[in-house]
C-alpha positions as CSV (number, residue, x, y, z in Angstrom):
1,X,115.3,59.0,-10.4
2,X,114.4,57.8,-13.9
3,X,118.1,57.2,-14.6
4,X,118.4,55.1,-11.4
5,X,115.3,53.1,-12.3
6,X,116.7,52.5,-15.8
7,X,120.0,51.3,-14.5
8,X,118.4,48.9,-12.0
9,X,116.1,47.5,-14.8
10,X,119.1,47.0,-17.1
11,X,121.0,45.2,-14.3
12,X,118.0,42.9,-13.5
13,X,117.4,42.2,-17.2
14,X,121.0,41.4,-17.8
15,X,121.2,39.1,-14.8
16,X,118.1,37.2,-15.9
17,X,119.4,36.9,-19.4
18,X,122.8,35.7,-18.2
19,X,121.1,33.3,-15.8
20,X,119.0,31.9,-18.7
21,X,122.1,31.5,-20.9
22,X,123.9,29.8,-18.0
23,X,121.0,27.4,-17.3
24,X,120.8,26.6,-21.0
25,X,124.5,25.8,-21.1
26,X,124.2,23.7,-18.0
27,X,121.3,21.7,-19.4
28,X,123.4,20.4,-22.3
29,X,125.9,19.0,-19.8
30,X,123.1,17.1,-18.0
31,X,121.9,13.7,-19.3
32,X,119.4,14.5,-22.0
33,X,118.2,11.1,-23.2
34,X,118.1,7.5,-22.1
35,X,118.8,4.7,-24.6
36,X,117.7,1.1,-24.0
37,X,119.1,-1.5,-26.4
38,X,119.0,-5.2,-27.1
39,X,120.8,-7.2,-29.8
40,X,123.1,-10.0,-30.8
41,X,126.9,-10.3,-30.1
42,X,128.8,-12.5,-32.6
43,X,132.4,-13.5,-32.1
44,X,134.6,-16.5,-33.1
45,X,135.5,-19.1,-30.5
46,X,139.3,-19.5,-30.0
47,X,140.7,-23.0,-30.3
48,X,142.2,-24.3,-27.0
49,X,144.2,-27.4,-26.4
50,X,143.5,-30.2,-24.0
51,X,146.3,-28.9,-21.9
52,X,144.6,-25.5,-21.6
53,X,141.4,-27.1,-20.4
54,X,143.2,-29.3,-18.0
55,X,144.3,-26.1,-16.3
56,X,140.8,-24.6,-16.4
57,X,139.1,-27.8,-15.2
58,X,141.5,-29.7,-12.9
59,X,140.3,-33.1,-11.9
60,X,137.9,-33.5,-14.9
61,X,137.6,-37.3,-15.4
62,X,137.4,-37.1,-19.2
63,X,140.5,-35.0,-19.5
64,X,142.7,-37.4,-17.6
65,X,142.6,-40.1,-20.4
66,X,144.8,-40.1,-23.5
67,X,141.9,-38.6,-25.4
68,X,141.2,-41.0,-28.2
69,X,138.9,-38.7,-30.1
70,X,140.6,-38.0,-33.5
71,X,138.5,-35.1,-34.7
72,X,139.2,-32.1,-32.5
73,X,138.3,-28.5,-33.7
74,X,136.7,-25.3,-32.4
75,X,133.0,-24.5,-32.9
76,X,133.5,-21.5,-35.2
77,X,131.3,-18.4,-34.7
78,X,129.0,-18.2,-31.7
79,X,126.2,-15.6,-31.2
80,X,124.7,-14.5,-27.9
81,X,122.2,-11.8,-26.9
82,X,123.2,-8.6,-25.0
83,X,121.6,-5.7,-23.2
84,X,122.7,-2.1,-22.9
85,X,121.5,1.1,-21.3
86,X,123.1,4.5,-22.0
87,X,122.5,8.2,-21.5
88,X,123.5,11.1,-23.7
89,X,125.6,14.2,-23.0
90,X,126.2,17.2,-25.3
91,X,129.5,18.8,-24.2
92,X,130.0,20.8,-27.4
93,X,126.6,22.3,-27.8
94,X,126.0,25.9,-26.6
95,X,122.3,25.6,-26.7
96,X,119.9,22.7,-26.3
97,X,118.7,23.2,-29.9
98,X,122.2,22.6,-31.2
99,X,122.7,19.2,-29.5
100,X,121.5,17.2,-32.5
101,X,124.0,18.8,-34.8
102,X,127.1,18.5,-32.6
103,X,129.3,15.6,-31.4
104,X,127.6,13.7,-28.6
105,X,128.9,11.6,-25.8
106,X,127.1,8.4,-24.9
107,X,127.9,6.5,-21.6
108,X,126.3,3.5,-20.0
109,X,126.5,-0.1,-19.1
110,X,126.7,-3.2,-21.3
111,X,125.8,-6.8,-20.3
112,X,126.4,-10.0,-22.3
113,X,127.2,-13.7,-21.8
114,X,129.8,-15.2,-24.2
115,X,131.9,-18.3,-24.9
116,X,135.6,-17.6,-25.1
117,X,137.2,-21.0,-25.6
118,X,135.6,-24.1,-27.2
119,X,136.8,-27.5,-28.2
120,X,134.7,-30.1,-29.9
121,X,135.6,-33.7,-30.5
122,X,133.7,-36.4,-32.4
123,X,134.3,-40.1,-33.0
124,X,132.3,-42.6,-35.0
125,X,132.8,-46.2,-35.8
126,X,130.7,-48.8,-37.6
127,X,130.7,-52.6,-37.6
128,X,128.8,-54.9,-39.9
129,X,126.9,-57.4,-37.6
130,X,124.8,-59.4,-40.1
131,X,123.4,-59.6,-43.6
132,X,119.8,-60.8,-43.8
133,X,118.2,-62.1,-46.9
134,X,114.4,-62.7,-47.5
135,X,113.6,-66.2,-48.8
136,X,110.4,-64.8,-50.4
137,X,111.7,-61.7,-52.2
138,X,115.5,-62.2,-52.1
139,X,115.9,-58.6,-50.7
140,X,118.9,-58.1,-48.6
141,X,119.0,-56.1,-45.4
142,X,122.2,-55.1,-43.7
143,X,122.5,-54.8,-39.9
144,X,125.3,-52.6,-38.6
145,X,126.4,-51.4,-35.1
146,X,127.3,-47.8,-34.8
147,X,129.3,-46.2,-32.0
148,X,129.3,-42.4,-31.6
149,X,130.9,-40.1,-29.1
150,X,130.5,-36.3,-28.8
151,X,132.6,-34.2,-26.5
152,X,132.2,-30.4,-26.1
153,X,134.3,-28.3,-23.7
154,X,133.3,-24.7,-23.3
155,X,134.9,-21.8,-21.3
156,X,132.3,-19.0,-20.9
157,X,131.3,-16.2,-18.6
158,X,129.0,-13.3,-18.1
159,X,130.3,-9.7,-18.1
160,X,129.3,-6.2,-17.2
161,X,131.2,-3.3,-18.8
162,X,131.3,0.5,-18.7
163,X,130.7,1.7,-22.2
164,X,131.6,5.1,-23.5
165,X,131.0,6.3,-27.1
166,X,131.6,9.5,-29.0
167,X,129.3,9.8,-31.9
168,X,129.1,12.4,-34.7
169,X,126.3,13.0,-37.2
170,X,126.8,12.1,-40.9
171,X,124.0,14.6,-41.6
172,X,121.0,15.9,-39.8
173,X,117.4,15.9,-41.1
174,X,114.1,16.7,-39.4
175,X,113.6,13.1,-38.2
176,X,116.6,11.0,-39.3
177,X,120.0,11.2,-37.7
178,X,122.7,8.8,-39.2
179,X,125.9,8.8,-37.2
180,X,129.2,7.1,-36.7
181,X,131.7,7.2,-33.9
182,X,134.3,5.5,-31.7
183,X,133.6,3.5,-28.6
184,X,135.5,2.0,-25.7
185,X,134.4,-0.5,-23.1
186,X,136.0,-2.0,-20.0
187,X,134.7,-4.2,-17.2
188,X,134.9,-7.5,-15.5
189,X,133.5,-11.0,-16.0
190,X,131.6,-13.1,-13.5
191,X,130.2,-16.6,-13.3
192,X,133.3,-17.8,-15.2
193,X,133.0,-21.6,-15.7
194,X,134.3,-24.5,-17.8
195,X,131.7,-27.0,-18.8
196,X,132.5,-30.4,-20.2
197,X,129.7,-32.4,-21.9
198,X,130.6,-36.0,-22.9
199,X,128.0,-38.2,-24.6
200,X,128.2,-41.8,-26.0
201,X,125.7,-43.7,-28.0
202,X,125.5,-47.2,-29.4
203,X,122.8,-48.1,-31.9
204,X,121.8,-50.6,-34.5
205,X,120.9,-49.7,-38.0
206,X,119.0,-51.7,-40.6
207,X,119.5,-50.6,-44.2
208,X,118.9,-51.9,-47.6
209,X,122.2,-50.7,-49.0
210,X,125.7,-52.1,-48.2
211,X,126.9,-48.5,-47.6
212,X,124.3,-46.7,-45.5
213,X,123.4,-43.0,-45.4
214,X,123.3,-42.6,-49.2
215,X,120.6,-40.8,-51.0
216,X,117.2,-42.5,-51.0
217,X,118.4,-44.8,-48.3
218,X,115.7,-46.4,-46.1
219,X,116.8,-47.3,-42.7
220,X,115.6,-47.8,-39.1
221,X,117.3,-47.6,-35.7
222,X,117.2,-49.7,-32.6
223,X,118.9,-48.0,-29.7
224,X,121.2,-50.2,-27.5
225,X,122.4,-47.6,-25.1
226,X,123.0,-43.9,-24.4
227,X,125.1,-42.4,-21.7
228,X,126.1,-38.8,-20.9
229,X,128.1,-36.8,-18.3
230,X,128.3,-33.1,-17.7
231,X,130.9,-31.5,-15.4
232,X,131.2,-27.8,-14.5
233,X,134.2,-26.1,-13.0
234,X,134.3,-22.6,-11.6
235,X,137.0,-20.2,-12.7
236,X,138.4,-16.8,-11.6
237,X,136.9,-13.5,-12.8
238,X,138.7,-11.8,-15.7
239,X,139.2,-8.3,-17.0
240,X,137.7,-7.6,-20.4
241,X,137.9,-4.6,-22.7
242,X,136.8,-3.6,-26.2
243,X,137.4,-1.0,-28.9
244,X,134.9,-0.6,-31.7
245,X,133.4,1.7,-34.4
246,X,129.6,2.2,-34.3
247,X,127.4,3.0,-37.3
248,X,123.8,3.8,-36.7
249,X,120.6,5.5,-37.5
250,X,118.4,7.5,-35.1
251,X,114.9,7.8,-36.4
252,X,112.4,10.0,-34.5
253,X,109.0,8.2,-34.4
254,X,106.8,11.3,-34.2
255,X,107.0,14.9,-35.0
256,X,104.0,16.7,-33.4
257,X,102.6,14.1,-31.0
258,X,103.6,15.1,-27.4
259,X,104.8,11.6,-26.5
260,X,106.0,10.2,-29.8
261,X,108.2,13.1,-30.6
262,X,110.2,12.3,-27.6
263,X,110.9,8.7,-28.7
264,X,113.4,7.6,-31.4
265,X,114.1,4.2,-32.9
266,X,117.8,3.3,-32.9
267,X,119.4,0.7,-35.3
268,X,123.1,0.2,-34.8
269,X,126.0,-2.0,-36.0
270,X,129.3,-2.2,-34.1
271,X,132.5,-3.7,-35.3
272,X,135.6,-4.0,-33.2
273,X,138.2,-5.9,-31.3
274,X,137.9,-7.1,-27.7
275,X,140.3,-8.6,-25.2
276,X,139.9,-10.9,-22.2
277,X,142.7,-11.6,-19.7
278,X,142.1,-15.1,-18.3
279,X,144.0,-15.4,-15.0
280,X,144.6,-19.1,-15.3
281,X,145.9,-19.0,-18.9
282,X,146.6,-16.0,-21.2
283,X,145.1,-13.1,-23.0
284,X,142.7,-13.5,-25.9
285,X,142.2,-10.9,-28.6
286,X,139.4,-11.4,-31.1
287,X,137.1,-9.4,-33.4
288,X,133.4,-9.1,-32.9
289,X,130.3,-7.7,-34.4
290,X,127.1,-6.5,-32.7
291,X,123.7,-5.7,-34.1
292,X,121.5,-3.6,-31.9
293,X,118.0,-2.2,-31.8
294,X,116.6,0.1,-29.2
295,X,114.6,3.1,-28.2
296,X,115.9,6.5,-27.2
297,X,113.7,8.5,-24.8
298,X,113.9,12.3,-24.2
């Protein structure tokens, strides 16, 4: 009887122990943390020709002319905010206590609005209208007419992407967790549009120097006229993808407080290459850099 009781007790204990180990193993496969991030996304704007924008914006009035603006160039780097939300998985940890020391998997969504193609044109001309001389002081004042035109064409969109990242610790401390990794993103754009802003201005300038806009130059303006026109054209959605390398620091805010010990501050930098496949034109491949700050909740 005692032997039978001992055998039953061993079986129950073994089953409970195995079940505990199984549950502990299953927990590390479940989402363990939620990460909310905001930051800035910087990327260069690609130069596009007038011919490209005529395809993206058919029927645009300003693009039908011979385009007299001599100074055409892209706008260089442009920076926009982004928002991301991720959750953590620990596929290589055998126990929950090992998760911080193992390779982690981070998956979530990423949202941003970006400009992909930009073209900027500028023209300025100046004509001398009159030279005025004071009979009392013999001071000379020059009167000029200035014509200015600014044209900016911008192809931009918003995007939502599925973001998956594998991160590994550089070293692990009690509260600090520096890491690096490899990330992949893929998704689609929406609200694709081409916007054309065309502004003209004519003004008078009174200056005390024959060549205005020099140092210590005193001048005043009288506006003659100002006109502007903005046209927006809708475009097709596009597929977008990215490959990047993240570098970050995970800093636990508290150690003993029941709430603060579950919250970490995340500072992260990502550098990579992204691609967008514009249906009306071609594919664009460009580098980017992201700076992100956020909070991780257990």
